[in-house]
C-alpha positions in Angstrom: 63.5 32.2 161.7 61.9 31.1 158.4 59.0 33.5 158.7 61.4 36.5 159.4 63.5 35.2 156.4 60.4 35.1 154.4 59.6 38.3 155.5 63.1 40.1 154.8 63.0 38.1 151.2 60.0 39.5 150.5 60.8 42.9 151.6 64.1 42.7 149.5 62.0 41.4 146.5 59.9 44.2 146.8 62.1 46.8 147.2 64.1 46.2 143.9 61.1 47.0 141.5 60.5 49.9 143.5 63.9 51.5 143.0 63.8 50.8 139.4 60.3 52.4 139.1 61.8 55.8 140.9 64.6 55.8 138.4 64.8 58.7 136.4 65.5 58.2 132.7 69.3 59.3 131.3 69.5 62.6 129.4 71.0 62.6 126.6 74.2 63.5 126.0 74.1 65.7 122.9 73.4 69.1 123.4 72.3 70.6 120.1 72.7 74.2 121.1 76.3 73.6 121.2 77.1 71.5 118.2 74.4 73.1 116.0 76.9 76.2 114.6 79.8 74.3 113.8 78.0 71.6 112.3 75.8 73.7 110.0 79.0 75.2 109.0 80.5 72.1 108.1 77.4 70.9 106.2 77.1 74.5 104.2 81.1 74.2 103.7 80.5 70.5 102.3 77.5 71.9 100.2 79.4 74.5 98.5 82.2 72.5 97.5 79.6 69.6 96.4 78.1 72.2 94.0 81.2 74.0 93.0 80.8 75.2 89.7 84.3 74.4 88.2 83.2 74.1 84.6 81.9 77.7 84.6 84.4 79.9 83.0 83.3 82.9 84.7 83.7 81.1 88.1 87.2 79.9 87.6 88.1 83.0 86.3 86.9 85.0 89.3 88.7 82.5 91.5 91.8 83.4 89.3 91.3 86.9 90.0 90.5 86.7 93.8 94.4 84.8 94.0 96.0 87.5 91.9 94.4 90.1 93.8 96.0 88.6 96.7 99.0 88.2 95.5 99.3 91.7 94.2 98.1 92.9 97.6 100.9 90.9 99.2 103.7 92.1 96.6 102.6 95.9 96.7 101.3 96.3 100.1 102.2 94.3 103.1 105.9 95.0 103.1 105.8 98.5 102.3 102.2 99.6 103.8 101.1 97.6 106.2 104.4 96.5 107.9 105.2 100.2 108.8 102.1 100.5 109.8 101.8 98.2 112.3 105.3 99.2 113.9 103.8 102.8 114.0 100.9 101.4 115.7 102.6 99.3 118.3 104.8 102.3 119.3 101.7 104.5 119.3 100.4 101.7 122.3 103.7 101.5 123.8 105.0 105.1 124.1 102.1 107.5 123.8 100.2 107.8 127.1 96.9 107.1 127.1 96.2 110.1 129.3 97.9 112.5 126.4 95.8 110.6 123.6 92.4 111.4 125.4 93.8 115.0 126.3 94.1 115.7 122.0 91.9 113.5 120.6 89.9 111.9 123.7 86.0 112.4 123.8 86.5 115.6 126.3 89.2 117.3 124.2 88.6 120.5 122.3 86.7 119.8 119.2 88.8 122.4 116.8 92.0 121.1 117.9 90.8 117.0 118.1 89.0 117.3 114.6 91.4 119.9 112.9 94.5 117.1 113.3 92.0 114.4 112.4 90.9 116.1 109.2 94.0 117.0 107.5 96.1 113.9 108.7 95.6 112.4 104.7 97.8 115.3 103.6 100.6 113.6 105.4 99.6 110.0 105.3 98.7 109.3 102.0 97.4 105.9 103.1 95.1 103.5 101.7 91.9 102.3 103.3 93.7 99.3 104.6 97.2 101.1 105.7 95.3 103.3 108.1 93.8 100.5 110.1 96.6 99.9 112.2 97.2 103.6 112.8 93.2 103.8 113.5 93.5 100.9 116.3 96.4 102.1 117.7 94.9 105.4 118.8 91.3 104.0 119.3 93.3 102.1 121.8 94.9 104.3 123.5 91.6 106.6 124.7 90.7 108.5 121.3 87.3 109.7 121.4 84.9 108.5 118.7 84.7 111.3 116.7 88.0 112.3 116.5 89.1 108.5 115.7 86.4 108.1 112.8 87.7 111.4 111.2 91.2 110.3 111.2 89.9 106.7 109.8 88.4 108.4 107.0 90.7 111.5 106.3 93.9 109.0 106.3 93.0 107.6 102.7 90.5 110.4 101.5 92.5 113.6 102.0 95.4 112.4 99.7 97.2 115.6 98.1 98.7 113.8 95.4 95.5 111.8 94.5 93.5 115.3 94.5 95.8 116.6 91.9 95.9 113.8 90.0 91.9 113.4 90.0 92.0 117.1 89.1 94.4 116.7 86.1 93.1 113.3 84.6 89.2 113.8 85.5 89.1 117.4 85.5 89.6 120.3 88.0 85.5 120.5 89.1 86.0 116.8 90.1 89.3 117.1 91.7 88.0 120.3 94.0 84.8 118.4 94.8 86.8 115.6 96.2 89.4 117.8 98.2 86.7 119.8 99.6 84.2 116.7 100.1 86.8 114.8 101.9 87.6 117.5 104.5 83.9 118.2 105.2 82.8 114.3 105.4 85.6 113.4 107.7 84.4 116.6 110.3 80.6 115.8 109.5 81.1 111.9 109.8 83.1 112.4 112.9 80.9 114.3 114.9 77.5 112.7 113.7 79.7 109.4 115.2 80.4 111.1 118.5 76.4 112.5 118.6 75.3 109.0 117.9 77.2 107.6 120.2 77.1 110.4 122.9 76.3 108.5 126.3 79.2 106.1 125.7 81.7 109.3 124.7 80.6 111.0 127.7 81.4 108.0 130.2 85.1 108.3 128.2 85.5 111.9 128.6 84.8 111.2 132.5 86.9 108.2 132.7 89.6 110.5 131.3 89.3 113.0 134.3 90.5 110.2 136.6 93.7 109.5 134.7 97.0 109.8 136.2 99.3 112.4 134.7 101.4 110.6 131.8 104.6 109.4 132.7 107.3 111.3 130.4 109.9 108.5 129.7 111.5 110.9 126.9 111.1 114.7 125.9 108.3 115.5 123.7 110.7 116.4 121.1 112.3 113.0 120.9 109.0 111.4 120.3 107.9 113.8 117.7 111.3 113.1 115.8 110.9 109.3 116.4 107.3 108.9 115.2 107.9 111.7 112.4 110.8 109.0 111.1 108.5 106.0 110.8 106.0 108.1 109.0 108.6 109.2 106.9 109.5 105.7 106.0 105.9 104.7 105.4 104.9 108.2 103.0 108.1 108.0 101.1 108.0 104.1 100.5 104.8 104.5 99.3 104.8 107.5 97.2 103.2 107.3 94.1 104.3 107.7 90.5 102.6 111.1 89.3 100.8 111.2 85.5 103.3 114.1 84.5 107.2 113.0 83.9 108.4 116.1 85.3 107.8 118.7 88.3 108.4 118.3 92.3 106.0 115.2 92.3 108.0 113.3 89.7 111.4 114.5 91.6 110.2 113.4 94.8 109.1 110.0 93.3 112.5 109.9 91.9 114.5 110.3 95.1 112.0 108.3 97.2 114.3 105.1 98.1 117.3 107.8 98.5 114.7 109.8 101.0 113.6 106.4 102.8 116.9 105.5 103.5 118.0 108.6 105.0 114.9 108.4 107.4 116.1 104.8 107.9 119.5 105.4 109.0 117.6 108.4 111.5 115.7 105.3 112.9 118.9 103.6 113.7 120.5 106.2 115.1 117.4 106.4 117.4 117.8 102.7 118.3 121.3 103.1 119.5 121.0 106.3 121.3 117.4 106.4 122.6 116.6 102.7 123.0 119.8 101.9 124.1 120.1 99.0 121.4 123.9 98.1 121.2 125.7 99.6 118.1 127.7 96.4 117.6 124.1 95.1 116.9 122.8 98.2 114.6 125.9 98.9 112.9 126.1 95.5 111.1 122.5 95.2 110.2 122.3 98.6 108.9 125.5 97.9 106.9 123.9 94.5 105.4 120.9 96.5 104.3 122.8 99.3 102.6 125.1 96.5 100.9 122.0 95.0 99.5 120.2 98.4 98.3 123.5 98.9 96.4 123.5 95.5 95.1 120.2 95.5 94.1 119.1 99.1 93.0 116.6 97.9 90.8 114.9 95.4 93.6 114.4 98.0 96.4 111.8 95.5 98.0 115.0 93.1 98.9 116.5 96.0 101.1 113.3 96.8 102.4 112.3 93.3 103.3 115.8 93.2 105.0 115.7 96.2 107.0 112.4 94.8 108.3 113.9 91.4 109.1 117.0 93.8 110.7 114.5 95.6 112.9 112.4 92.6 114.1 115.7 91.0 115.4 116.9 94.3 117.0 113.6 95.1 119.2 113.8 91.0 119.9 117.1 90.8 120.9 116.8 93.4 123.9 114.8 93.1 126.8 112.5 96.4 127.9 110.7 99.0 125.7 112.1 97.3 122.3 110.6 94.1 122.8 107.3 95.7 124.1 107.3 97.7 121.0 107.5 94.6 119.1 104.9 92.4 121.0 102.3 95.6 120.5 103.1 95.6 116.7 102.9 92.0 116.8 99.4 91.9 118.2 98.1 94.4 116.0 99.5 91.8 113.1 97.6 89.4 114.2 94.4 90.9 114.8 94.2 92.6 111.2 96.3 90.7 108.4 93.9 88.0 108.9 90.9 90.0 108.3 92.7 92.1 105.3 93.7 89.1 103.4 90.1 87.3 103.8 88.1 90.7 102.6 91.0 91.0 99.5 90.0 87.4 98.6 86.4 88.3 98.8 86.6 91.4 97.2 88.7 89.8 94.4 86.2 87.2 93.8 83.5 89.8 93.4 84.7 92.3 91.3 88.2 91.2 90.1 91.3 93.6 89.9 91.3 97.0 88.2 91.1 96.5 84.4 89.7 92.7 85.1 86.4 91.3 85.9 84.8 88.9 88.9 81.8 87.3 89.5 79.9 90.9 89.0 80.4 92.0 85.5 81.9 95.5 84.9 79.4 96.3 81.9 76.7 95.8 84.7 78.3 98.1 87.2 78.7 100.3 84.0 75.4 100.5 83.2 74.1 101.2 86.6 76.1 104.5 87.1 75.0 106.3 84.3 73.2 109.7 85.0 72.7 111.3 88.0 69.7 109.5 89.7 69.5 108.4 93.5 70.0 105.3 92.1 73.1 105.6 90.1 74.6 107.6 93.1 73.7 105.4 95.5 74.9 102.2 93.5 78.4 103.9 93.0 78.7 104.7 96.8 77.9 101.1 98.0 79.9 99.6 95.2 82.7 102.1 96.0 82.7 100.9 99.3 83.0 97.6 99.0 86.0 97.9 96.3 89.5 97.9 97.4 91.2 100.7 95.9 95.1 101.4 96.2 96.2 104.7 96.6 96.5 106.3 93.0 94.2 103.2 91.1 90.6 104.8 91.8 91.5 107.8 89.1 92.4 105.4 85.9 89.3 103.2 87.0 87.3 106.0 87.0 88.6 107.4 84.0 87.4 104.0 82.2 83.8 104.3 83.4 83.2 107.8 82.6 84.4 106.8 79.0 81.7 104.1 79.1 78.7 106.7 80.5 79.3 107.0 84.1 77.6 110.4 85.4 79.5 113.0 87.1 77.5 112.6 90.2 78.1 109.1 90.8 82.0 109.4 89.9 82.3 112.1 92.8 80.2 109.7 95.0 82.5 106.8 94.5 85.4 109.0 94.8 84.3 109.9 98.2 83.0 106.5 99.1 85.8 104.1 97.3 89.1 105.4 98.8 88.2 105.6 102.3 86.3 102.3 102.5 86.6 98.6 101.5 85.5 95.5 102.6 88.7 94.3 104.3 88.6 97.7 106.0 85.1 97.1 106.9 85.7 93.7 108.5 89.0 95.0 110.3 87.3 98.3 111.9 84.7 95.7 113.2 87.0 93.9 115.2 88.1 97.1 116.7 85.1 99.0 117.4 82.3 96.8 117.0 79.0 95.9 114.6 77.1 98.5 115.5 79.5 101.2 115.0 80.8 100.2 111.7 77.4 99.7 110.4 76.9 103.4 111.3 80.1 104.7 109.8 79.8 103.1 106.7 76.3 103.9 106.5 77.1 107.4 107.2 79.8 107.4 104.5 77.7 105.8 101.8 74.8 108.4 102.3 77.1 111.3 102.3 78.6 110.1 99.0 75.2 109.6 97.6 73.9 112.9 98.4 77.2 114.9 97.6 77.1 112.8 94.1 73.7 114.0 93.4 74.3 117.8 94.4 77.6 117.9 92.3 76.0 115.8 89.3 72.9 118.4 89.3 75.4 121.5 89.2 78.0 120.2 87.0 76.0 117.8 84.5 
């Protein structure tokens, strides 16, 4: 017994250390690959605030300019431009079938039709580089080919009839004509080059279009035409820019723009009742309240316009079915685009300031780099224009000041061709829609073609 017990005890005693030796060391709970990126961001933000040059007058002025530009953007563009564009984009996503989009704007569509429609869209829309984004996102997500979609993306803000006329009157007929011709050619060439560069993806998209079912028609084509024309009419006339001349057709339209916008809004209200089956007992009081505000505050049209947007939102969400889907689709575009736009506007304001003001980058430094007609001057004008934010028509007085400060005519055209169609906020949103590679390619093509066009124009029109 004692011997067995001794053996058992010794066995037990020998077993303990052996087990301890065989145990593996515990793995660290810290996964640096998981915490490295957020930790780096936290450290970077901390260091940025730690060494923030708040005592530097130029820096504090640039911060104020950044906030002022964001305020101006919110006051002048969000309600009048972006919100109507979001509703149009949501309507495209809901009521325009993917098969129909791919038939007319898809990778396999007839090139003359697809690029012809995309290239002249700017003559109708007259929007800025940010307002065109929801519309571009809408047709892209419905299956539009990369070529026609990017042609539309460029032409929307670039081929603005009023801006081209203003350019010709203020900066000269030659520069205005060069801008008009260059913008049309740019939109087609850039679209075709984008199609060729990414042709494998486009061929795959065209093959997928062959297998799409025939589009289901919820309402006749003429009804959709009236419906979209009404919303585009609200967008265009609410943002009709003030012409330089205090007389003529453009000024007459400008003087009556809110009356025309109101007529389109009334047509939209009727469409909601007749075609979307929203009860008249809801639409009529809402329309009456908006009209009352318009009559009560005739010199503050934004009050009635904002009330109209709120009324439309409440009407769309008060009824199940197509109207609710329309609102949710518009809201998806808003969530995707708005944060990036405001971030881009803040950065653009910090670096370049508002028109007539300065950010961190001195306007004198910019002016000194765009004199003459060298490759460097044209390239710098193209790149600077691509990153600056130009509201519709504001590029003309800015260029007028730069030309007076010694800017060459070639760089002026380069900035006109790259600036209105691109901006830092615009680039951020495009990247979120179609990816980094396509965005870099698109921006590079615009900058390259604007630079070459500027050099050619500057050579012959110096």
